[in-house]
C-alpha positions in Angstrom: -72.8 -142.6 -40.2 -69.3 -141.2 -41.4 -67.7 -142.9 -44.8 -65.4 -145.9 -44.7 -63.2 -144.7 -47.1 -59.3 -146.9 -47.8 -57.5 -144.4 -45.8 -59.7 -144.6 -42.7 -59.1 -148.8 -42.7 -55.7 -148.2 -43.4 -55.2 -145.5 -40.4 -57.1 -148.3 -38.1 -55.1 -151.1 -39.0 -51.7 -149.0 -38.4 -53.1 -148.2 -35.4 -54.1 -152.0 -33.9 -52.0 -153.8 -35.9 -54.9 -156.0 -37.1 -56.0 -157.3 -40.3 -57.3 -155.1 -43.0 -61.0 -157.1 -43.0 -61.1 -156.9 -39.8 -60.5 -152.8 -39.0 -63.1 -152.6 -41.9 -65.8 -154.9 -40.1 -65.0 -152.8 -37.3 -65.7 -149.7 -38.9 -69.1 -150.9 -40.9 -70.3 -152.5 -37.0 -69.9 -148.5 -35.5 -70.6 -146.4 -38.6 -67.5 -145.4 -39.2 -66.4 -144.0 -35.8 -62.7 -144.5 -35.4 -62.6 -144.8 -31.6 -65.5 -146.9 -31.1 -64.7 -149.4 -33.5 -60.9 -149.5 -31.3 -63.2 -150.1 -28.5 -65.2 -153.1 -30.5 -62.2 -154.4 -31.5 -60.7 -154.4 -28.0 -63.7 -155.9 -26.4 -64.2 -158.4 -29.6 -60.5 -160.0 -29.0 -61.2 -159.9 -25.0 -64.0 -162.3 -25.5 -62.1 -164.8 -27.3 -58.9 -164.1 -24.7 -61.6 -165.5 -22.2 -62.5 -168.6 -24.9 -59.3 -169.9 -25.4 -58.3 -169.4 -21.2 -57.8 -173.4 -21.3 -55.1 -173.7 -23.6 -51.9 -175.0 -22.3 -48.9 -172.1 -22.0 -46.0 -174.3 -22.4 -43.8 -171.5 -23.8 -43.0 -168.4 -22.5 -40.7 -165.5 -21.6 -38.9 -164.0 -18.5 -39.2 -160.3 -18.7 -37.2 -157.5 -17.2 -37.3 -154.0 -15.6 -34.6 -151.9 -14.2 -35.4 -148.4 -13.0 -32.8 -145.6 -14.5 -30.7 -145.8 -11.5 -30.5 -149.2 -11.1 -32.4 -149.1 -7.1 -35.4 -150.8 -8.1 -36.5 -153.7 -10.7 -38.8 -156.1 -11.6 -38.8 -159.8 -13.2 -41.7 -161.7 -14.4 -42.6 -164.8 -16.2 -45.5 -164.7 -18.5 -46.5 -167.9 -20.6 -47.9 -168.5 -24.4 -48.2 -171.4 -26.4 -45.9 -171.3 -28.2 -41.8 -170.7 -29.6 -42.5 -168.6 -32.0 -44.9 -166.0 -29.9 -42.1 -166.2 -27.2 -39.6 -165.0 -29.3 -41.9 -162.1 -31.3 -41.2 -158.8 -30.1 -45.1 -157.8 -29.3 -44.6 -160.6 -26.8 -41.2 -159.4 -25.5 -42.4 -156.2 -25.4 -45.5 -157.1 -23.0 -42.9 -159.3 -20.7 -41.0 -156.3 -20.0 -44.4 -154.0 -19.5 -45.4 -156.7 -16.6 -42.0 -156.3 -15.0 -42.4 -152.6 -15.4 -45.9 -152.9 -13.8 -44.0 -155.1 -11.1 -41.0 -152.8 -9.9 -43.8 -150.2 -8.8 -45.3 -152.7 -6.5 -46.1 -152.1 -2.8 -44.8 -155.6 -2.0 -41.7 -157.7 -3.0 -44.1 -160.2 -4.5 -46.7 -158.7 -6.1 -50.0 -160.4 -6.5 -49.9 -161.3 -10.4 -53.7 -161.6 -10.7 -53.6 -158.1 -9.6 -51.0 -157.2 -12.2 -53.0 -158.6 -15.0 -56.0 -157.1 -14.2 -54.5 -153.7 -14.1 -56.5 -151.2 -16.7 -53.4 -150.4 -18.6 -51.9 -153.8 -18.3 -55.4 -155.4 -19.4 -55.4 -153.0 -22.3 -52.0 -153.6 -23.5 -52.9 -157.9 -23.0 -56.2 -157.5 -24.8 -54.0 -155.5 -28.0 -51.1 -158.1 -27.7 -53.3 -161.1 -27.9 -55.0 -159.4 -31.0 -52.1 -159.3 -32.7 -50.5 -162.5 -31.7 -53.9 -164.6 -31.2 -52.5 -166.7 -28.3 -53.2 -167.8 -24.9 -50.9 -166.1 -22.5 -51.0 -166.5 -18.9 -49.1 -164.1 -16.0 -47.4 -167.0 -13.8 -45.0 -165.4 -11.7 -43.6 -161.8 -10.7 -41.3 -160.3 -8.5 -39.7 -156.8 -7.3 -36.5 -155.6 -6.3 -35.1 -153.4 -4.7 -31.6 -152.1 -3.4 -28.3 -149.8 -4.2 -27.6 -151.5 -6.9 -29.5 -154.5 -9.2 -28.1 -156.0 -12.0 -30.0 -159.1 -14.4 -29.6 -161.5 -17.2 -31.8 -163.0 -19.3 -30.6 -166.0 -21.3 -30.4 -165.7 -25.1 -33.4 -168.3 -25.6 -35.6 -165.7 -22.8 -36.3 -169.3 -21.0 -34.3 -168.0 -17.6 -33.7 -165.0 -16.1 -32.2 -163.6 -12.8 -32.2 -159.9 -10.9 -30.0 -159.9 -8.0 -29.4 -156.6 -5.7 -26.5 -155.3 -4.5 -25.1 -153.5 -1.4 -22.9 -151.3 -3.9 -22.0 -150.7 -7.1 -19.1 -152.8 -8.0 -16.0 -151.5 -9.5 -16.1 -153.5 -12.4 -19.6 -153.9 -14.3 -18.3 -157.0 -15.4 -18.3 -158.7 -11.8 -22.1 -157.8 -11.9 -23.0 -159.4 -15.4 -20.6 -162.5 -14.3 -23.0 -162.3 -10.8 -25.6 -162.8 -13.0 -24.1 -165.7 -15.2 -23.1 -167.1 -12.7 -26.5 -167.3 -10.9 -28.1 -168.7 -13.5 -25.7 -171.8 -14.5 -25.0 -172.8 -10.7 -28.7 -172.0 -9.6 -28.3 -171.4 -6.1 -31.3 -172.0 -3.6 -30.2 -169.1 -1.0 -27.9 -166.3 -0.9 -25.8 -167.1 2.5 -26.7 -170.4 4.8 -28.7 -169.2 7.4 -31.4 -168.7 4.6 -31.0 -172.6 3.6 -34.5 -174.0 5.2 -33.5 -175.9 8.2 -35.4 -179.1 6.9 -33.5 -179.6 3.9 -30.2 -179.5 5.7 -31.3 -182.3 7.9 -32.8 -184.4 4.8 -29.2 -184.1 3.4 -27.7 -184.9 7.2 -29.5 -187.5 8.1 -29.2 -189.7 4.6 -25.1 -188.8 5.3 -26.2 -190.5 8.5 -27.4 -193.3 7.1 -25.5 -194.1 4.1 -22.3 -194.0 6.4 -24.5 -196.3 9.1 -25.2 -198.8 6.4 -21.4 -198.7 5.1 -20.2 -199.8 9.1 -18.5 -196.8 10.1 -17.9 -196.5 13.6 -20.7 -193.7 15.2 -17.6 -191.1 15.7 -16.9 -191.1 12.2 -20.6 -191.1 11.5 -21.1 -187.5 12.6 -18.0 -186.1 10.9 -18.9 -187.8 7.4 -22.9 -186.2 7.9 -21.5 -182.7 8.8 -18.5 -182.7 6.0 -22.0 -183.6 3.6 -24.0 -180.8 5.1 -20.7 -178.4 4.5 -20.5 -179.6 1.2 -23.9 -179.2 0.0 -23.9 -175.2 0.9 -21.2 -174.6 -0.9 -23.0 -176.3 -4.1 -26.1 -174.7 -3.2 -25.7 -171.3 -1.3 -24.6 -168.5 -3.5 -21.9 -166.8 -1.6 -20.6 -170.0 -1.1 -20.3 -171.7 -4.7 -17.0 -170.9 -6.4 -17.5 -168.6 -9.0 -18.5 -170.0 -12.4 -15.7 -167.7 -14.0 -12.7 -169.5 -12.8 -11.2 -168.3 -16.2 -11.5 -164.7 -14.9 -11.3 -165.2 -11.4 -9.3 -167.9 -10.7 -10.5 -170.8 -7.9 -12.2 -168.2 -5.8 -15.5 -168.2 -4.5 -18.6 -165.4 -5.3 -17.7 -163.9 -1.7 -14.5 -163.6 -2.2 -15.0 -162.0 -6.2 -17.3 -159.7 -4.9 -15.5 -158.3 -2.1 -12.6 -157.9 -4.3 -15.0 -155.5 -6.2 -16.2 -154.2 -3.2 -19.6 -155.5 -2.7 -20.2 -157.0 0.8 -23.7 -158.1 0.5 -26.3 -159.7 -2.1 -28.9 -158.4 -0.6 -31.9 -160.1 -2.4 -32.1 -162.6 -5.6 -34.4 -164.0 -8.1 -34.1 -166.5 -10.4 -36.7 -167.8 -13.0 -36.8 -170.1 -15.3 -40.5 -170.3 -17.8 -42.0 -173.5 -16.6 -39.5 -174.2 -13.2 
């Protein structure tokens, strides 16, 4: 049995980030074997993690990763129990590491259970749990690819966006402003033809029913309904929306602002909000 010295306990604590007494116990249980003690701690905390799996996870963070060439990226929602943990650097690092793993997925919609079970991620997940002692849940993940990816995460970490463009904009500020606009305006589609037909029909039907109840003539009812649909699409479709940064670009649509910056197509957009 190797001698369990204070230096060995300190080394294990520095390696794992766990309390001194817990590290001493791990070494004692494993006859001073450093690697066995590490594995013992990992298994111990994995068991605790499973015991806490039914805890509510109402807080969390949006994790982001974009490759150096800005052509591939990942965005995830990682949940936890409390706001302080959601702001912890270890938790933020875990969320961003999951986003990096999502960026490498073969599918644009990676299976979150598979991401969570990935050996590399499982090890990091359990290690982070051992230090933070809170239930965590990987709720959703997306992979994006394009000629130029851009992103934004709100300062509280609870909302974020990743957008793929068909070209690098002439000004980086245009990309940053686009992301902030998307978080503010919450578009449901990039272009009009991507809006679900049933949603459009709901708007049209409600407008007709309202106009008819007000006693409008049939020919006016149709015009009112189509006008309401047009207004709905302008409000909900990214490229049709008036840019939120009117103070910078004036009263222009997102499409007009992007065109002036050399971007003609937004190829993908993912908005995420913790619990949303």
